Every structure is written in structure tokens, then in C-alpha cells.
C-alpha positions in Angstrom: 151.4 114.2 105.1 155.0 114.2 106.1 157.3 117.2 106.4 159.3 115.9 103.4 156.2 115.8 101.2 155.1 119.3 102.3 158.5 120.6 101.4 158.3 119.1 98.0 154.8 120.5 97.4 156.0 124.0 98.6 159.0 123.9 96.2 156.9 122.8 93.3 154.2 125.5 94.0 156.9 128.1 94.1 158.2 127.0 90.8 154.8 127.2 89.3 154.3 130.7 90.5 156.7 131.9 87.9 156.4 129.0 85.5 153.3 130.5 84.1 154.4 133.7 85.1 155.0 135.1 82.8 154.4 136.6 79.5 156.4 138.5 76.9 156.8 142.2 77.3 159.6 144.8 77.1 161.1 147.8 78.9 158.5 149.7 80.8 158.1 153.4 80.0 157.1 156.1 82.4 154.1 157.0 80.2 152.5 153.6 80.1 149.2 153.4 81.8 148.3 150.7 84.4 145.4 148.4 83.8 142.3 148.5 86.0 142.9 145.1 87.6 141.1 144.3 90.8 141.2 140.8 92.4 137.9 138.8 92.0 136.9 135.1 92.2 137.1 135.2 88.3 140.9 135.0 88.7 140.4 131.3 89.4 137.7 130.5 86.9 140.0 128.8 84.5 142.0 126.7 87.0 143.0 123.5 85.3 141.2 120.2 86.1 143.2 117.9 88.3 144.4 114.5 87.1 142.2 111.5 87.9 142.6 110.3 91.5 144.5 113.5 92.6 143.9 114.7 96.2 142.6 118.3 96.1 144.2 119.3 99.4 147.6 118.6 97.8 147.0 120.9 94.9 147.0 124.7 94.5 145.8 126.9 91.6 148.0 129.9 91.0 146.3 132.8 89.3 149.2 134.8 87.8 148.0 138.2 86.6 150.0 140.5 84.4 148.6 143.8 85.5 150.6 146.1 83.3 153.9 146.4 81.5 155.4 146.5 78.1 156.9 144.2 75.5 159.5 144.9 72.8 159.7 142.3 70.1 162.0 143.5 67.3 160.5 146.7 66.1 157.2 146.2 67.8 156.6 147.8 71.2 153.3 146.9 73.0 151.9 148.2 76.3 149.8 145.8 78.3 146.5 147.6 78.6 144.4 144.8 79.9 145.1 142.3 82.7 146.4 138.9 81.5 145.6 136.0 83.7 147.5 132.7 83.6 146.1 129.9 85.7 148.5 127.1 86.7 147.8 124.0 88.9 150.6 122.5 90.9 150.5 119.6 93.3 151.6 116.1 94.3 150.4 113.1 92.3 151.8 109.7 91.9 154.5 110.8 94.3 155.7 113.5 91.9 155.3 117.2 91.7 153.2 117.9 88.7 152.2 121.1 86.9 149.1 121.6 84.8 147.9 124.4 82.6 144.4 124.7 81.0 143.7 122.3 78.2 145.0 123.9 75.0 147.2 126.2 77.0 146.5 129.8 78.3 145.6 132.6 76.0 145.0 136.3 76.7 142.1 138.4 75.6 142.9 140.7 72.5 145.1 143.7 73.2 144.9 146.8 70.9 148.1 147.5 69.0 148.2 151.3 68.4 149.2 152.2 64.8 151.6 154.8 66.1 153.6 151.8 67.6 153.9 150.2 64.2 155.7 151.1 61.0 152.4 150.3 59.3 149.5 152.8 58.8 146.9 150.1 59.9 144.2 150.6 62.5 142.6 147.8 64.4 145.4 145.3 64.8 145.0 143.2 68.0 147.6 141.0 69.7 147.1 137.8 71.7 149.6 136.2 74.0 149.4 132.4 74.1 151.2 129.4 75.4 153.4 127.7 72.8 154.4 124.4 74.4 154.6 122.8 77.8 155.3 125.1 80.8 157.7 123.4 83.3 159.1 124.6 86.6 162.8 125.4 86.8 165.1 125.9 89.7 163.9 127.7 92.8 160.7 129.7 91.9 161.9 130.7 88.5 161.1 128.6 85.4 163.9 127.7 83.1 161.9 129.1 80.1 158.4 130.1 79.2 157.3 129.3 75.6 155.1 131.9 74.0 153.6 133.0 70.7 152.0 136.4 69.9 149.0 136.2 67.5 148.2 139.2 65.4 144.5 139.6 64.4 143.4 141.8 61.5 141.3 141.3 58.4 144.4 142.0 56.3 146.2 139.0 57.8 145.5 135.3 57.5 143.9 133.5 60.4 147.2 132.0 61.7 149.3 135.2 61.7 151.7 134.8 64.6 155.1 135.8 66.0 156.4 132.6 67.4 154.8 129.2 67.1 154.5 125.8 68.8 157.5 124.7 66.7 159.5 127.9 67.2 158.3 129.7 70.3 159.5 132.9 71.9 161.4 131.4 74.8 161.3 133.8 77.8 163.7 133.2 80.7 162.0 135.2 83.5 163.9 137.1 86.1 162.1 137.9 89.3 162.3 141.2 91.0 160.6 143.2 93.8 159.0 140.0 95.2 156.8 140.7 98.2 153.5 140.3 99.9 151.1 143.2 99.3 147.5 144.3 99.0 145.4 145.0 95.9 141.9 146.4 96.5 141.9 144.9 100.0 143.0 141.4 98.8 146.3 139.8 99.8 148.4 139.2 96.8 152.1 138.4 96.0 153.6 141.2 93.9 156.6 141.0 91.6 158.1 142.1 88.4 159.2 139.8 85.6 161.9 140.8 83.2 164.1 139.3 80.4 166.3 140.8 77.7 168.1 137.7 76.5 165.6 136.0 74.2 165.4 135.9 70.4 162.2 136.5 68.5 161.5 134.5 65.3 159.9 135.9 62.1 156.2 136.2 61.9 154.5 133.4 60.0 151.1 132.6 58.6 150.2 136.2 57.8 149.3 135.5 54.2 150.6 137.7 51.4 151.7 140.3 53.9 154.2 138.0 55.6 157.0 139.1 53.4 156.2 142.7 54.0 155.5 142.5 57.7 158.7 141.0 58.9 161.1 143.6 57.5 158.8 146.4 58.8 158.8 145.1 62.4 162.4 144.0 62.2 161.8 140.3 62.6 163.5 137.9 63.2 165.2 139.7 66.0 168.4 138.3 67.7 168.8 137.7 71.4 169.6 140.9 73.2 167.5 143.1 71.0 164.2 142.3 72.7 163.0 142.7 76.3 160.1 142.2 78.7 159.1 144.1 81.9 155.8 143.0 83.5 154.2 144.0 86.8 152.5 140.9 88.1 150.4 139.8 91.0 149.9 136.1 92.1 147.0 134.7 94.0 146.9 131.2 95.3 143.8 129.0 95.9 143.9 125.5 97.4 141.6 123.1 95.5 140.2 121.9 98.9 140.4 124.9 101.2 140.1 128.0 99.0 142.3 131.1 98.9 145.5 130.6 100.8 147.8 133.3 99.3 149.1 134.6 102.6 149.9 131.2 104.0 151.6 130.2 100.7 153.7 133.3 100.8 154.7 132.6 104.3 155.8 129.1 103.4 157.9 130.6 100.6 159.5 133.1 102.9 157.9 136.0 101.0 157.2 139.0 103.2 
């Protein structure tokens, strides 16, 4: 493999690190609790399948884990209380850098929405963060945009209740801060924070008869500048042929 090809792969992998990376959240509060994340082989269990004929040694899977943080979407503020893992595969195929996410996109486990954070006296609402369109790398290691939708699960809502959709996603433009190589429970990880306060949030849709009530109560739609994200994130990297190579990947990216 030529130096030119290695440089292209490195650039593409760096772009991917943030391309998935990240998910919607808002200004972190001093009171928010960190999740109990510890690196395990399960971080890579949903790594996307490679395209037919791809060379595994030219592909890396990036496990991007939101460990804690907070999201503010209109009048809804939500702490991240469970780790959210986003697997992204990036590599060289057909002489082009390609990015792949799991079939159907990534989707988080349900996160409890405390009723005290809502202008609704309803217990048991859960939120899910999901991909809402193709994730593509941007310039450097930061994606141009990350399309998201936030599903709201409760028996009072219809099955498709969501803030943002595939047609009208929440388009996050991540900013990367505090990037550095670190350790988490004895494992080498890349640590960073991802923030954005420039995106708009569309009205909730698909919530049945409560749609018309829900949107005014949670102040949706919400214009750009009235929403924010602040996510503590770790990134682990696994080569499809050679296994975990987070430290060497970080070195190639100039991350210390």
C-alpha cells in the first residue's frame, strides 16, 4: 500500500471518528451524573459489514461511545444516563474512501426522561436517539452534519412519535473539543467532547392525538440558536484484520 493511499485512509478514518460521533445533547450541568461506561469487546459487536470484495486490513471500525452529557431540544432537557455506542466502518474500496453505518442506521437503547424535566405530569417516557439519513465525513475530522431523530416512547403516544425524522432531521454540526489520548478502565481510548448550539429542532410528529398538545408544551419547533448539545465521548478503533489499534490510529492522527 502506497504512502498516498495510507494518507487517504487516515484522513477518511479521522473524518469518521466524528461523523458518527455524535449525537444530540445540550449544555452540561454540574449536577448531571456520569454513566457507568467501561470499554469491552461489546463496543465493536455492531460493526458494519464490509462491502463485497473489500480488503479487511484497509478498514477500521470506530466505536464512538457517548459516555455522558446533556441535550436541550426546545423546552426538553435530557441527561445521558446510559452509554450510547455508534459503530462506523471506514476504509478504502474501489479506490475511494467509504463510510458505512449498520444496516438501518444506529439507534440507542431507551433513556428515561424524568417527568420533572417535562412540562407534562407523565411518568415512564423514554427517548431513543437514532440516525435519520446518511452519515458522511466532512472536512478534517469533523463531519459537516449529523442527521438525527429522537423517538419518544410511551403508551400515550403513537408508535412513530419522534422529534425529527428522515425527511426533516435534527442536523447537528459537531464541534470537537478537548481531543486527546487517554485511558478508561485500563483501556486506551480517544477522549473528546462534542458540542453544537447552532441547529434547529423540528416539531414532533407521529404522536397521535397528543401531537398538537406536546409541541407547544416542549416549545417545538425550536429555531437555531435555542438548542444545544454537549457530549463527553470516547472513541475506540478496531482494524477488521488486526484488531484493536486505537493507540496507533491516534498517533497517525497526531492525537496525544
